[in-house]
Structures are given as C-alpha cells and as structure tokens.
N, C-alpha and C positions, 0 to 999 in steps of 0.2 A: 158861483158868487163872486161876488164885485170884489174888487183888489182894495178899495176902499172901506170896507166894513173893519171893526175892531178886529182884532187879535187879541194872543195871550202870551202872556212871558211867563216861562216856562221856569220856575227858579231849582237850581240843582239839578244837573245835567245826567244822573245817573241812572238806573234801569228802567224807576218808576217814570223818570222825567222824562227819558226816550219813549215812552209808551204812554205817556201824556201828549205829548209832541207828535206819534206819530198819529194816533186817533184824532186828535184835529185838524194837523196836516192834511190827511188822507181826505175830508171834508169842504178844503181849500181855505181853510183859517189860517192867516197867515201867526205865523211863530218864531220869538225870538225864544234865544235861553240864555240865560247868564248862571254864571257860576264861577267858584273862587279858583277853579284848575280849568284846563284844555276837558273837557266830560265828552262819553262818549254822544250823548243827542248831536253835540254839535257838528258831528260829521252825517247826523241824518239829514236826508237831501227834502226833509219837514221843514229842518229850521232853517231860516231865512238869513239870521244874523245870530250871531254869538257874539255876548261882553264878558271880558273877565271881569270879577265884582268885588268890594272889599269883605270880612268876613260876615256871615248871614247873622251874627248875634250883636252886631253894633249897629249903632244908632246911623253911623256913617254908609251903610248898606241903607238904607230908608234916604237915605241924601241922592246917594245912587240912582237908585231909581227914578227919583224926582228929577235928576238932571237927563237921565237915559230917557224920557219923554219927552225933555225941553227939545234935546237933541234931536232925536228921531223924528218930533213933529208927531210924537202919536197923543192920541186922548182916549179915555175911558177903556182901554186894552184892559181884559183881566189877568189878575196876579194867580198862581199856582202856583203854591210851594210845595217840594217833594222833602224838605228836610225841616225839622222841630222848633231849632235855634230862629229859621226862617219866619218859621210860624208866628214867635214869639215877639218878632222882630215887626213885623206886619200888624200883629194887632196893636203891640205899644205906637206905633205911627201911624195908625187907622183912620184916624182924622187929616190929617194933611197928605197922606197919601192918596186919601177918595178925592183929592184935589185935581188926580192927574188921572188915575187908575180906577177900576171897579176890583174892591177888595172884598173876597168871600170868608179869608179868616175869620173867628168871631174874634167878638171882644176881650179884651184885655181877662177882664173877671173871669171870662168863661173859661180862658186857656189856663188859666191859674190854677183854678179847677179842677181842669184836667189832668197837665203836666206835673203838677205837684199831688205826688203820689197819696201822702197823706190827708190833702183835701178830698182826693177821689174815693180813697177807701171808706171816708166817713159818710160821703154823699152817697156811696153803692149803700153801707149800711142804713142808710135814713131811706131809701127805695125799698128795701127788702130785698137786694139783692145781695148772693153769698159774696164772701171774700176770704181768702186765705186767712189762717189764726195769725196777727202780728201784733211784733212789740218795737215801741218808739222809744228809743234807747236816747237819753240827754248826753251822755259821757261816757267813754272808753273805760271808767271803772263802774258804771251801773252794775248793781247786781241783776244775775242771768234769774227769770220768773221759774220756778218749777214745773208750771205749767206747760212751759214751751214745749210742743215733741218737736224732735230733732229726724232727720237731718234738715238744717234752714237756711234761708236765702238770704243777706244781706245786700240789699241797691241802694243806690241813691233816692231822693223822692222826688229830684230832676236829671233822670237818667242820666243826658249828653251829657252833664253838668260832671255826674260822679266819672263818667266813663273817661274823658278828658282828663282829670286828676290822677286815678289808677290804672286805669288802660283796660278793665276789667269791667262786664256788664253787671256781675253780681258776684257776691262772694260764700260759698257753700262748708259751710259747718257740720259736720258730723257729732261733734257734742259739745259740752259747755266748754271746756278747753279751749278748744280749735276755734269756739265763735269770741270768745274773750281776747286771745291772740288777733283774732282779723280785727276785732275793735282798735286795737291795740296801732295796728299794720296802719288801717283807715284812717286814725287819729293824726298821724303824723301829716298827711297828705291832704284830710277833707273834716269837714266839721259833722263830727258822730250825729248830733243832733238833725242834720240833715240825710239822714239814714232810714232806712226802716228795715224790721229784720221779719221775713215769714217762714211758716212752716212750709216744708216741701210738699206739694199735691203729690203722691206715690205715682209712677210710673208704672201702668200693666203692661205695657207693648201696642196698646190702641189707642189711649186718652192721648190725642194729638192736638196742638195750639189749635184752636178754634176761631177765626176771623170772621166774625158779622159786620158787613160792611154797610153802612146806608148814605140815602141820600136822605138830609127831611129839612124841612122849613117851620122856624118854633118849636122844633122839638115834635113836629109831626114826621113821621116815618112816609115819606112819599115813595121808596122802593128801598130795594134791599137786595145783597148778594153775600154768602158764605161759601167760604172756603177751610180748609186745612190745610198747616203743612205738613205732607206728608216725609220731607227730608231736611233737616236744617242743619246749618256749623255755627258757635258749637252743637253738638246734641242737647236736646230739649230746652235750650235758652236762647236760639239762636237765629238766622237768618234764612231765610226758604231758600232752597237751591230746585226741590221738588213740589209742588203745590195740588189740592185738587177739590175740585169745585162740587159742594156736598151742598144737603138741604138738612136743616134742623132748627125747623119752624117754632121750637118749644123756645129758642133765643128771641123772637120777636119781642115777647113781654116785657122781658129784663133790659133790653137794649133800646125798650119804648119810654118805659122807668127812668131810665140814664138821661135820655135826650131829651123827654119831657122837661127833667127838674135844672136839665142845662139851658132848655128852653133852646136848642142848637139849631143853627139852620148852618145848611154846607153838607160836605161826604166826612165822616168818618170813619175808623175801624176800631171795633172794640173787639178784645181779644179774653176769650174764656179757654178755660180748663175744666174738664171732665175729671172730679172726684169719684176715682173707684171707691170709696167705704162708704160712700152716702147718696153716688148717682146726682149729686149736685154741680154743674156747669159755676166756676166759682172768677169771677172776673179777676183779671188780672192787670189790664191796662187799655186805653183808650187814645189815638194818635187822633189830634184834627186835623185830617189831610190824608192824602191818597196814600199807600201803600205802596211796599216791593212788587207786588205781582198782580198789580192794580190790571195791566194787560190780561189778567186771567177773566177777568169781571168782564171786561170789555168783548171779550172771544165768546162769551156767555149770554150775551145779549143786554148788559148792562153796564152804559158807555160812560163812565162818572167824570171826564173830562169835559166830553161834549153838553153831561145837564149841568155842569158848572157853569159853561159857556152860555148856553141858552138861557137858566136864570136870571144868570148876572145884566142878561143883554134882553130881559124881558119878553124872550120869542115864547110861542106857545109850547106848551111842556108836555109831552107823551111820555108817562113814569111806565116803564116798562113793569108788569103783573106777573112775570114770572122768566126763568133763566134755564139754562140748560145744564143739567145735572151730570157730572163722571168728567168732564173736558179738566186735562190737565196743562201744568204750567211748568217750561224748565229753565231753569239757568244753563246751559249746558257745558261753561267754561267750571262753575265752581262744584254743580254737583258731580260731576266725573272725580274731580279732587277728594270731595270730601267723601262720596261713596266708595271710594279707592278702600280712605281710612276704617270707614263703617263694616268694611268688609272683610278686611284682614282683623281687625278685631274684635269679627263675630256679632256686630252690633246690626248687622245687614245681611239678608239669607239671599244669597246669587239668584236662586229662581226668582225673587220678586223683583229684584233689580232687573234682568234683565229682560220679564213682562213689563216691566216700567217702558224700559227704552225702545222695545222693537215692538211692541202690540199696543202699548196704552194708544189711548188718542190725544195730543198733546198742543199747546202753540210753544214756540219758541220765545223765549225773553230778550234775546238777542239780534237771531237771524231770521228775517225776511224779507222773502225775496227780493221785493220790490225795495228795499232799503237795506243791501247788508252791510254797508261802508260801515256803521255802529260797532256790528258785531266784530267785526276785525280788527276795530278801533280796542277796541274791550278788551282781546289778547294779546295785542303791541304794548297796552300799556301795563295787563298782568305782569307778561315778562320783563317790565322796564320795571316795576316795582321788585320784582325779587331779586334782579339783577342789584337792586340799590343796596335791598337786604343785606 
C-alpha cells in the first residue's frame, strides 16, 4: 500500500486499541495512537506515532485532534475510539471533526439512547427485546416496591460517570435494608435519579455474558460475530480475562430490532444474559465501539477495524458470512491472577482451568510473535501500578 493513503487514529491504546492498531498496521495502513498516558499500543511496531492527549470526555480533546491533524498534515484519517467517553466527545463534536477526519461514531442523539441506560431499556421494551425487571428511584428516600425481587443491582444510567464517582460498577443488595443503605451511600456522591436498580438474573453456572457484535449500516446488519465471557473479573460483573467464540443465531433478530430502531451505522457490541428461569436472553447493555476482546473476532474471520476503515474510505466491501467457532482469547496476565483467586475460592475447577490453558485453541491478547514489546510493557506497567498502590 502507498504510504500516502489515509491512516487511522486509535483513541486509547489499551488491549482493544492494541488489537485495532495491529489489525490495521498488518495490512500497511498507517496508525497513530493517542492516549492520556503512555499506553501499551504505543509500544507496538505498528504505531507510527504516539501522542499524549487531554481527557477524553472534554471538548479540549476534540480541539486536540484538530490541532493534531493540522500539525501532522493529515487529512481524512479515520478516528477509532476504544473508550465510551471518547465516543461521547467525538459525537458531540462530530460536525467540526468531520472537517479533518472520517468519524464512524454515531450522532449524539443515537449515542444518548445507547449510553443512558434508562433510554436504552425503554427502547428495548418498545422493540420487544427482554430486559431485567428495573426500578428507577428519584431519591434515597423513595419507597422500595414490594414487587422487586432480590438480590438486585444498582448502577449508574451513565456507567463511566457512576464508576468515576463511586469506584464501583454496581452495588449488589440482598434485601430491602441493604438497598436502602446503598441508596443513602450513593446519594452522598452521586444523584440517585441518575441510577437504576435491576433484579439480578440468577447464575446457574452456565449462563455467561454473551456479546453479539455487528457491523451495520443504517440499522441493517452486514456481518456479525458472537462471543462469551468464560472468565472475568470481578466474577459475573466484570472485564473478560478469557473469552470464546460461539454461535447463538437466536440473538440476530433482537439485535436487528435494536440496531434498526437506532438506525445504527458502524461497529457495536450488544451484551445479553440468559435468564435460566424462562430461557430468555435479556439485554444488558450496548457499546457503540469495539470492545476489549475485539482481537478474537478478527482471529475468527471478522476484522472490525478493517471493516471500519474500508467503509469510511468507500472501498469495496466484502462482509464475512461466517466465522470460526470455538476459538478462545486470553489476557495471560489478568487471567492468571483472577483464575488463581477463583481456584482458591472454589469458583473455578482445576480441570477446566488446565484444559483452557494447555489444550484449548486460543489467541493471546498481549503477546504476538511479530509484535512482542506491548506484552512486556503491559507487565511492567502492571508491576508499576502494584508498587504505587
């Protein structure tokens, strides 16, 4: 490929940013990485240049991108965010950014319907897509409905803002008294009316979180890939450390309903959880971007970073019609740490763990033979973080 072709700006260079940088760099597409800190993707041989940037959620970040385009004399490069705050900022500033870049992120009205969980749940109900039973409290003193089934989870309607203030993704309450205490605690640092409380879908040992991922154009699914979180931290509510490619064709229809209602264009991840009480897959959330283990989709034959690049550049598109099932993905560092914890606590069987490590076919999130440095950088940064703590 010509060195003068438009490239890509990877926004946030953690594990998924690294995967996207590798996917594009491997086929000769120029890649720059921007992040608030020196990230692991900046160590990749496919990262041509790295730039420190302002906070993703500020308009100063959008101004930074425009200045970058001018200073580097780049035009019409695609912006690929790996962070929800970045998605918001790109959407909010989409009009002025489009004077310099190709922006795949949806318009702000679509982003709001996705990331405000109240709007998303209402949309799902309108589409006939099952969701967990949900209550929206307006204040810490609201009465708790007798119809609410415990245990329940209380989260922020905007998850990242909630986590930033409370340092927790969710609060688990086993009864009314505990929920009332949590609402009072939340009210000290966050607005209760910006939360929602949902019944906890029972875990039967098999119903893992399912990610239905798709590339769609104006709500029409062009290709999709499905995976499940096999191991995660924290258990049941966390980030994947080990994941697997699966086939759940029954999720195509509800996902199409959601994306069609949103008139969605681009890549997204739709999370579902099987309810063992009635066999229904209930919507958990949607992410308007690639996700942590996007590298597994690529290894299975659905290269989302390249699809984004080809689409925004008007290239001839070949959408995959199938993908490999049964391939696994592992973050060897976090999976080892949290698997040891799970083994000690009895939440993970030794036989299953050994099989996944020594026999299961898998791809490595960090260490790739042609690009080893980011993996070593990840370990160094992890030890640095532990020492600081």
